[in-house]
C-alpha positions in Angstrom: 12.8 13.6 -49.0 10.3 13.8 -51.8 6.7 13.0 -51.3 3.6 12.8 -53.6 -0.1 13.1 -52.8 -2.4 10.6 -54.4 -5.8 12.2 -54.3 -6.6 16.0 -54.2 -10.0 15.9 -52.6 -11.4 17.4 -49.4 -8.8 16.1 -46.9 -5.8 17.0 -49.1 -6.0 20.7 -48.0 -5.5 19.7 -44.4 -2.4 17.7 -45.4 -1.0 20.6 -47.4 -1.6 22.9 -44.4 0.3 20.4 -42.3 3.4 20.6 -44.6 3.0 24.4 -44.6 3.0 24.5 -40.7 6.3 22.5 -40.7 7.8 24.9 -43.2 6.8 28.0 -41.1 8.3 26.3 -38.0 11.5 25.7 -39.9 10.9 21.9 -39.5 10.5 21.2 -43.2 10.5 17.4 -43.6 9.2 16.6 -47.1 9.3 18.3 -50.4 5.9 17.9 -52.1 7.2 16.9 -55.5 4.1 15.6 -57.3 0.3 15.3 -56.9 -2.2 13.1 -58.6 -6.0 13.1 -59.1 -8.2 11.6 -61.8 -9.8 15.1 -62.1 -7.1 17.1 -63.9 -8.7 20.4 -63.2 -8.8 19.7 -59.4 -5.2 18.4 -59.5 -4.0 21.6 -61.2 -5.8 23.8 -58.8 -4.3 21.9 -55.9 -0.8 22.2 -57.3 -1.3 26.0 -57.6 -2.4 26.2 -54.0 0.7 24.1 -53.0 2.9 26.5 -55.0 1.5 29.5 -53.0 1.8 27.8 -49.6 5.1 25.9 -50.1 6.9 28.0 -52.7 7.3 25.2 -55.2 4.8 23.8 -57.7 4.5 20.0 -57.7 4.3 18.1 -60.9 0.7 17.1 -61.8 -0.5 13.6 -62.8 -3.9 12.0 -63.4 -2.5 8.4 -63.2 -0.8 7.5 -59.9 0.9 4.5 -61.5 2.6 6.8 -64.0 3.5 9.2 -61.1 5.2 6.5 -59.0 7.1 5.2 -62.1 8.3 8.6 -63.3 8.9 10.5 -60.1 11.8 9.6 -57.7 9.5 9.7 -54.7 10.5 8.6 -51.2 7.0 8.5 -49.9 3.4 9.1 -50.8 0.3 10.2 -48.8 -2.7 8.3 -50.0 -5.9 10.4 -49.8 -8.4 8.2 -51.6 -11.7 6.2 -51.2 -11.3 3.4 -48.6 -11.7 0.6 -51.0 -8.6 1.7 -53.0 -6.2 1.8 -50.0 -4.8 -1.7 -50.1 -4.2 -1.8 -53.9 -2.6 1.6 -54.1 -0.4 0.8 -51.1 0.9 -2.4 -52.5 1.7 -0.8 -55.8 3.7 2.0 -54.0 5.5 -0.5 -51.9 6.5 -2.5 -55.0 7.8 0.7 -56.5 10.1 1.2 -53.5 8.0 4.0 -51.9 6.9 4.4 -48.2 3.3 5.1 -47.5 1.2 7.3 -45.2 -2.4 6.2 -45.4 -5.2 8.6 -44.6 -7.5 7.0 -42.0 -9.0 4.4 -41.9 -6.1 2.1 -42.7 -8.3 0.0 -45.0 -11.8 -0.6 -46.0 -11.9 -3.6 -43.7 -9.7 -5.6 -41.3 -8.9 -8.3 -43.9 -7.4 -5.7 -46.2 -5.7 -4.0 -43.3 -3.9 -7.2 -42.4 -2.9 -7.5 -46.1 -1.4 -4.1 -46.1 0.7 -4.8 -43.0 1.9 -8.0 -44.7 2.7 -6.1 -47.9 4.7 -3.4 -46.0 6.7 -6.2 -44.3 7.2 -8.0 -47.6 8.6 -5.0 -49.4 10.3 -3.7 -46.2 8.6 -0.3 -46.4 7.1 2.0 -43.8 3.3 2.2 -43.5 1.8 4.8 -41.2 -1.7 6.2 -40.6 -2.6 9.9 -40.7 -4.9 9.9 -37.7 -5.6 13.4 -36.3 -7.4 12.0 -33.2 -4.1 10.8 -31.7 -1.6 13.3 -33.3 -0.7 16.9 -32.5 0.2 18.4 -29.2 -3.2 18.3 -27.5 -4.0 14.7 -28.4 -0.5 13.5 -27.4 -0.7 15.4 -24.1 -4.1 13.8 -23.4 -2.8 10.3 -23.8 0.4 11.0 -21.8 -1.5 12.7 -19.0 -4.1 9.8 -18.6 -1.3 7.3 -18.7 0.5 9.3 -16.0 -2.5 8.9 -13.7 -3.7 12.5 -13.7 -7.3 11.4 -13.4 -6.4 8.0 -11.7 -7.6 4.7 -13.1 -10.0 5.1 -16.0 -13.5 4.0 -15.1 -15.6 5.2 -18.1 -15.1 6.7 -21.5 -18.1 8.4 -23.2 -18.2 9.7 -26.7 -21.2 11.2 -28.5 -21.1 12.4 -32.1 -24.5 13.2 -33.6 -24.8 15.5 -36.5 -27.3 16.1 -39.3 -26.6 15.9 -43.0 -30.1 17.2 -43.7 -30.4 14.1 -45.9 -27.6 15.1 -48.2 -24.1 13.6 -48.7 -21.3 13.7 -46.1 -18.6 16.1 -47.4 -20.4 16.2 -50.7 -19.3 12.6 -51.5 -21.8 9.9 -52.1 -19.2 7.1 -51.9 -19.0 7.5 -48.1 -22.5 6.1 -47.7 -21.8 2.7 -49.3 -20.2 -0.3 -47.7 -18.5 -1.3 -50.9 -16.4 1.9 -51.1 -16.3 3.1 -47.4 -16.5 -0.2 -45.5 -19.4 1.0 -43.4 -21.3 4.3 -42.6 -20.5 7.0 -40.1 -19.2 4.5 -37.5 -16.3 3.8 -39.8 -15.7 7.2 -41.4 -15.9 9.1 -38.1 -15.9 6.3 -35.6 -12.4 5.0 -36.4 -11.1 8.4 -35.2 -12.6 7.6 -31.8 -11.6 4.0 -31.5 -8.0 5.0 -32.3 -8.2 7.6 -29.6 -9.9 5.2 -27.1 -7.1 2.6 -27.4 -4.3 5.1 -27.5 -5.5 6.7 -24.2 -6.6 3.6 -22.3 -5.3 0.5 -24.0 -7.0 -2.3 -26.0 -10.7 -2.8 -26.0 -11.7 -6.3 -25.1 -15.4 -6.7 -26.1 -18.1 -4.7 -27.9 -21.9 -4.8 -28.2 -23.8 -2.6 -30.6 -27.0 -1.7 -32.4 -26.8 0.0 -35.8 -29.4 1.2 -38.3 -30.0 3.2 -41.5 -32.7 5.7 -40.6 -32.3 7.9 -43.6 -33.2 5.5 -46.5 -32.6 8.1 -49.2 -30.0 10.9 -49.5 -29.8 13.5 -52.2 -27.5 16.4 -53.1 -30.1 17.9 -55.4 -28.5 16.3 -58.5 -28.6 12.6 -57.6 -30.4 10.4 -55.1 -28.9 7.4 -53.4 -30.0 4.6 -51.1 -27.2 4.1 -48.6 -25.9 0.7 -47.5 -23.7 2.0 -44.8 -25.1 2.6 -41.3 -26.0 6.2 -40.4 -26.4 5.5 -36.7 -24.8 3.3 -34.1 -25.0 2.9 -30.3 -22.2 0.9 -28.7 -21.0 -0.2 -25.3 -17.5 -1.7 -24.7 -15.1 -3.0 -22.1 -11.4 -2.2 -22.1 -9.0 -5.0 -21.2 -8.0 -3.1 -18.1 -11.7 -3.2 -16.9 -12.8 0.3 -17.9 -16.2 0.7 -19.6 -17.2 2.8 -22.6 -20.3 4.2 -24.3 -20.0 5.4 -27.9 -22.6 6.8 -30.3 -22.3 7.9 -33.9 -25.1 9.3 -36.0 -25.5 11.5 -39.1 -29.3 11.2 -38.8 -29.9 13.7 -36.0 -32.3 16.6 -36.6 -33.0 19.7 -34.7 -29.9 19.7 -32.5 -26.6 18.0 -32.7 -24.6 16.9 -29.7 -21.0 15.8 -29.3 -18.1 15.5 -26.9 -15.8 13.1 -25.1 -15.7 12.5 -21.3 -13.1 10.4 -19.7 -13.9 9.6 -16.1 -11.3 8.2 -13.7 -10.9 7.5 -10.0 -9.6 11.0 -9.3 -11.5 13.2 -11.8 -12.7 13.8 -15.3 -10.8 14.7 -18.5 -12.6 16.8 -21.2 -10.3 16.6 -24.3 -9.6 20.0 -25.7 -10.9 21.7 -22.6 -9.6 20.8 -19.1 -9.1 18.3 -16.4 -11.6 18.6 -13.5 -10.4 16.8 -10.3 -12.5 15.6 -7.4 -11.1 18.2 -5.1 -12.5 21.0 -7.3 -9.2 21.8 -9.0 -9.4 22.5 -12.7 -6.3 22.2 -15.0 -6.6 24.0 -18.3 -5.7 22.1 -21.5 -2.9 24.6 -22.2 -1.2 23.6 -18.9 -1.6 19.9 -19.8 0.0 20.5 -23.2 2.8 22.5 -21.6 3.6 19.7 -19.2 3.1 16.6 -21.4 3.6 17.6 -25.0 5.9 20.6 -25.3 8.0 18.6 -27.8 5.1 17.9 -30.2 4.0 20.1 -33.1 0.5 21.5 -32.6 -1.1 20.6 -36.0 -2.1 16.9 -36.2 -1.5 16.6 -39.9 2.0 18.3 -39.6 2.7 15.7 -36.8 1.8 12.9 -39.2 4.6 13.9 -41.5 7.1 14.2 -38.6 6.1 10.6 -37.7 6.5 9.4 -41.3 9.9 11.1 -41.5 11.1 9.6 -38.2 9.8 6.1 -39.1 11.7 6.2 -42.4 14.9 7.8 -41.3 15.2 6.8 -37.7 13.1 3.6 -37.6 11.1 5.2 -34.8 7.7 3.5 -34.1 5.0 6.0 -34.8 2.1 6.7 -32.5 -0.3 6.3 -35.4 1.3 3.0 -36.6 -0.4 0.7 -39.1 -0.8 -1.9 -36.4 -2.6 0.7 -34.2 -4.7 1.7 -37.2 -5.7 -2.0 -37.7 -6.7 -2.3 -34.0 -8.9 0.8 -34.3 -10.5 -0.5 -37.5 -11.0 -3.9 -35.9 -12.8 -2.3 -33.0 -15.2 -0.6 -35.4 -15.8 -3.9 -37.1 -16.4 -5.6 -33.8 -19.3 -3.2 -33.3 -20.6 -3.9 -36.8 -20.2 -7.6 -36.3 -22.1 -7.4 -33.0 -25.0 -5.5 -34.6 -25.1 -8.2 -37.3 -25.1 -11.3 -35.1 -26.8 -9.8 -32.0 -24.1 -10.9 -29.6 -21.1 -9.3 -27.9 -17.9 -9.6 -30.0 -14.3 -9.7 -28.9 -12.1 -7.3 -30.8 -9.3 -9.9 -31.1 -11.7 -12.2 -33.0 -12.0 -9.5 -35.6 -8.4 -8.6 -35.5 -7.3 -12.1 -36.3 -10.1 -12.8 -38.8 -12.1 -15.4 -36.8 -15.3 -13.4 -37.1 -16.3 -11.7 -40.3 -20.1 -11.9 -40.9 -20.4 -8.1 -41.4 -17.1 -7.9 -43.3 -18.5 -10.6 -45.7 -21.2 -8.1 -46.7 -18.6 -5.5 -47.5 -16.7 -7.9 -49.6 -19.9 -8.8 -51.5 -20.7 -5.2 -52.2 -17.1 -4.5 -53.4 -17.7 -7.1 -56.2 
């Protein structure tokens, strides 16, 4: 099948490497037929890189509407600002093209629901490229926890504090504004975590959070901005199965960063990417967990995303990183943002179905 990339920015290289990994493993699924970016020079450079890695040079466009009209594409991978996701997806569906969306699914839950409705309307596949739940290690983690390796999950802790040194994340100012990114670090990074939380331990029932913008100005040396998206958030939550969670995201840390995920159960602790430590002193290395639970899964998460897209299109197989799961992850993030806005705990289902939207209303206003 033929696929096109819409957007040749920072994340596009990881997607290209994913296709390259499949090619090297003789599991080639998609032919990268075309790429598009508003910056023609960047698109040409990306096409040349694709030629070196994949052996064929994709056609270059600077207008995605022209690309989907002229190229006989089966699917596209959308690698754009969050505020563009829903519009680009609908146009691709209308052109008869399946869509893989780089996380988050949408800029906000309202637009996420619209995207699911549009995919259903046009009878097209919509998946999410979410590396936190894809690839052999992440699939093994979820399968092992569900298999009871650490018993019933009591607590899930996640800390992600980094410093931007008051500059732009990934060199992109748009990620710091609600009108283009939906929120700050809690959405850009945090949606990775909420997707992982729910894949490993099921739906989150309720969230309470505090958020703030500690760094009032950011600069890359050429321009200075005043962010509207939160740079710090501290959140507690309860899973529907009774487990508890504590989750912190910040790009305003200085001096030292900290990070990591701990999953505590009735029989032991899981450190994703490291090992399982059981209460009897036994330690199970991650390599053994992968061998037991995910020997059938490709290692690279981005490569796995294309296997999922392929299977969803050809075999109607429900993907791990489905659009519905992506919407649930996004709604959990917005439940935290809603809670910080109104000062009360918020049920995720009230965000998922659109009953609560005080924070989302501020996103909509800034999008105007």
